[in-house]
N, C-alpha and C positions, 0 to 999 in steps of 0.2 A: 634674903630671894629663894620659894621654892621650887624643891626639887620636878621634873614631869611626873615620875609617879607618884608624889604627894598630891596631886592634882586632881580634884574634886569633882566633878559634874551633877547639876543639879537636875532632878527628871526631865525636865524640857529640852536641855545640853544632849544629853544621851536618847529620849526619842528622837530628833534631828538627825544625829550620829546617828543612828541605828535605822530609822525610817519603823521605827516600829512605836505605836503610841499608846503613850503616858497609858490610859488606862489598861492597856496587853501587859504595861511594864509591871503595874500593879497588882496583875491578877497571876503572873509569872514567880512575882516575889509570895505569893502565899501558897503558891505551886511546888517550888523549886527550893528548899535548904539551901543548896547552894550559892542562892541571889540573896543574899542582905544589907542591900547596901547602907552605908552609914545613916545617922541623924544627927542635922545641927543643930546649934543651941537653940533655935526656932524650931527643930521638930519638923524641917525639911531634908527629903529624902537625899542625900549625897552620894556618889556613886563616882568609886574607884575606879581606875585604869581596869584592874582584875573586872570590877565589875559589870564592866561594859563589854568586853570579852567573854566573857558572858551571857552577857542578849544578844551578844551578835550570835554566839554560838547554837543558842537556842532559837536564833531565828532560823538558820543552816537546818537544825534538826527539826526541828516543827514544819518551819513554811516553805521547806527547798525537799527537804527528803520526806516529807511527811507521817515523820514517826509518832506516834500517841505521845500523851503526857509522860504516861509512864516509862513509855522506850526510851526517849528524850529522857526520862529523870536519870536512869538505869546506866545508858550512854556515857553521859554529863559525868556522872560521879566515878565513871570505869577510866574514862578520860583523865580527869581530874586527879584521880592515883594514880594513875599511870598501869593499869591495867593492859589498854591495849598496844602498849608498850612491846616488842622484846624484850626477854630476861634475859638469854644470855646469849653468848656472839653467836653461837649453831642458829638459833632462831633467827637471829635478825639475818642472815645469811640464806636461810632459808624463805625469809619473806622478800629479799631482793630475788631470789630464782621465782620465786611462785611468779613477783608483778612483772620482770623480764620475759619471761613464757608467755604471761597474759598480753603483754604487751605487740610483743612479735606475730601472735595468734591475730590480733587486733590488724596490725600493718597486712600481713595475708593476705587477709580479708577485705582490707584497703584497697591492695596489687593485684588483686585477681579479676577485679575490673577490668 
């Protein structure tokens, strides 16, 4: 029995799951080196779960956040190698403090009404 993480998906399945057209998936393969689905014996694209996660993230970066291809490429590379994460405990504490102050400011704005 195959494990769930060993599951592979065809381009049609990925297109349905992510609501990204197949032709766009093919374009993204050419533009983003991090998106490299494997090939079956019959030379069909086979996406692993990690590839599907990358497709979902690219959709978010390009279509929702409006980044350029280059901007999405840089952000994706940073996220995949972990540059976006705090490296020390103090950096993590500083990040949490910053988020907390921003949330408090937003709450103050909402409560001002």
